C-alpha positions, -999 to 999 in steps of 0.1 A, spaced: -241 343 -342 -223 346 -307 -241 315 -295 -231 296 -326 -194 305 -322 -197 295 -285 -212 262 -295 -184 255 -320 -158 264 -293 -173 239 -269 -175 212 -296 -139 217 -304 -129 213 -268 -149 181 -266 -132 167 -298 -97 175 -284 -106 157 -251 -120 127 -270 -88 125 -291 -66 127 -261 -86 101 -244 -83 78 -274 -45 83 -275 -41 75 -237 -63 45 -237 -47 30 -267 -12 31 -254 3 -4 -253 10 -19 -218 45 -30 -209 49 -66 -218 56 -90 -189 89 -110 -193 86 -148 -195 98 -171 -168 106 -208 -162 78 -228 -145 80 -265 -136 111 -284 -145 105 -322 -145 127 -352 -150 108 -383 -160 111 -415 -181 128 -448 -176 160 -432 -163 142 -413 -135 142 -433 -103 129 -411 -75 131 -377 -58 145 -375 -23 156 -344 -3 151 -321 -34 175 -343 -55 164 -365 -84 179 -400 -86 186 -413 -121 201 -445 -135 235 -443 -150 226 -465 -179 192 -452 -190 181 -419 -206 156 -396 -191 133 -368 -203 137 -332 -192 105 -311 -194 106 -273 -191 75 -252 -188 78 -216 -200 51 -192 -187 42 -158 -199 61 -159 -232 35 -139 -251 43 -138 -288 80 -131 -284 107 -156 -293 126 -172 -265 154 -198 -263 157 -226 -237 189 -244 -231 198 -272 -206 234 -281 -196 249 -306 -171 274 -295 -144 294 -315 -119 314 -299 -91 307 -265 -106 322 -275 -139 303 -277 -172 303 -313 -185 279 -315 -214 250 -298 -231 216 -316 -231 201 -294 -258 187 -260 -269 153 -250 -284 149 -217 -300 118 -198 -311 98 -207 -281 65 -187 -281 36 -183 -256 17 -174 -237 27 -208 -223 49 -235 -238 66 -267 -228 100 -278 -241 111 -314 -238 147 -327 -240 159 -363 -242 189 -367 -220 213 -397 -225 226 -402 -189 264 -406 -189 280 -434 -171 291 -423 -136 298 -439 -102 271 -445 -77 281 -415 -55 281 -391 -84 259 -360 -80 255 -331 -103 232 -302 -115 211 -298 -145 209 -260 -153 180 -247 -174 185 -211 -188 158 -190 -206 169 -161 -229 150 -137 -249 154 -127 -286 182 -103 -276 203 -131 -260 196 -117 -225 190 -143 -197 155 -139 -184 153 -168 -160 174 -198 -148 167 -229 -127 190 -255 -113 179 -292 -107 200 -313 -83 206 -349 -97 223 -380 -84 234 -409 -106 232 -444 -92 237 -479 -105 211 -507 -104 236 -532 -89 247 -508 -61 232 -508 -26 226 -472 -16 213 -479 19 234 -509 26 205 -532 34 217 -561 13 192 -554 -16 205 -540 -50 190 -506 -59 173 -521 -90 155 -548 -68 144 -522 -43 128 -501 -70 111 -533 -84 97 -540 -49 86 -504 -43 110 -499 -14 129 -468 -3 165 -467 -17 176 -446 13 161 -466 42 174 -500 51 144 -508 73 113 -493 57 88 -508 81 110 -503 113 105 -538 125 141 -543 135 150 -564 104 168 -549 73 149 -551 40 174 -574 25 173 -598 55 135 -599 53 134 -607 16 165 -630 13 167 -648 47 133 -648 65 106 -645 38 89 -616 56 73 -585 41 98 -555 43 68 -531 41 48 -546 70 63 -547 105 40 -577 114 40 -601 84 18 -628 100 -5 -603 117 -2 -618 151 6 -585 170 43 -591 173 69 -573 152 90 -595 129 122 -585 146 108 -593 181 96 -627 169 131 -636 158 145 -625 191 119 -647 209 129 -676 186 94 -678 170 84 -678 133 75 -643 120 54 -659 92 33 -680 117 2 -663 128 -3 -688 156 27 -675 175 7 -657 201 -16 -686 207 15 -708 213 31 -683 235 -2 -679 255 -5 -716 260 31 -719 271 27 -690 295 -4 -706 309 13 -739 316 42 -720 332 17 -699 353 -1 -731 365 32 -746 376 43 -714 392 10 -712 412 13 -748 422 48 -742 435 38 -712 454 8 -730 471 33 -758 481 58 -734 495 30 -717 515 19 -748 530 54 -758 541 60 -723 553 28 -723 575 38 -756 589 73 -745 598 78 -730 634 79 -692 635 63 -689 601 53 -654 591 16 -643 590 -1 -643 557 -4 -605 558 34 -601 563 43 -626 535 20 -609 510 32 -574 518 52 -557 490 63 -523 482 47 -505 453 67 -506 422 82 -471 416 72 -451 385 98 -447 358 109 -413 346 101 -399 310 138 -403 302 138 -440 314 106 -445 293 123 -433 261 154 -454 268 132 -485 274 113 -479 241 147 -476 222 159 -509 238 127 -527 228 131 -515 193 167 -525 187 182 -492 198 166 -469 174 132 -453 165 118 -425 145 107 -395 166 72 -397 153 71 -434 165 81 -423 200 52 -397 200 28 -425 190 40 -450 216 41 -427 245 9 -407 235 27 -375 246 25 -343 226 50 -335 198 63 -306 218 69 -326 249 88 -353 230 109 -327 211 119 -309 243 126 -343 261 147 -356 233 167 -324 230 176 -325 267 185 -362 265 207 -355 235 225 -327 253 230 -350 283 245 -377 260 218 -403 268 208 -406 232 218 -394 197 196 -378 171 201 -378 134 179 -358 110 171 -371 75 150 -345 56 120 -338 78 125 -370 98 145 -375 131 160 -409 139 166 -413 176 191 -440 187 213 -452 214 250 -444 213 268 -466 187 235 -480 173 229 -455 145 220 -473 113 239 -468 81 206 -462 63 201 -431 85 231 -413 69 222 -386 45 224 -390 7 257 -387 -11 276 -402 17 276 -369 37 
């Protein structure tokens, strides 16, 4: 009888523990609040993204897609608004009853007419069922016109987009000719620094007075140089003969003696490259031309900038190195800053 009572006591303890375990394991976990994922501007009105700012046409609508992650089964509300200069200008739209666990909300935004230098912000706000703001994301935008010329290269913005060119770079291939001049005046390819593939940059060919669309330029120049060289040698031989026949002529060893040409410094090498490239180059191009390390080029250019020998302009992750007074309009940062 005692053993039976003891067994019942143990059984009762086990049942209590089992019940407590059921209660603990069954407690609901705290729900994770939702958040805004990717925000994308697309459609016919979206032009390009540059320096974390999306360029849009002033006369075409665009689509605004907002990804909401971790919404679970709760109801959320997504709203998108336009701001300019910190002031609210218009509401793009709001969508309520957004549920998860993942959802995408798409708005159709009619782009208002603005001038070419207009920039603004699209603010996306996510609120929960209680009206509390859960997350918010700002997207920088800039409205431009198709007939404007953002980089000042002579080509309208609309035509640059049609040709696949960069609206913010007046000389995409860095051949010394603006994109507009290449397309409108010379018939060269603004995306290829050597249109005719003869080994000479288009800008250099024009400086030499040759045709940048004629692949035989090098052959012609070589033939001309050969004729000139033959004439030069013939003249030198004639001069030597006359010198040898003249009284008191110098010995051959003395006439042929010449000092070794002095080596140029690294700074002079950089200045020479800039002059050969119309006064400006990308820093990456200097590294490629000199075959120096990126660290060496960076230190050298910093020293030369401090000494006033060159000027440096940063565009995004790119550095444009140019001689004083020869900085391109295209190298200016967006928004006219």
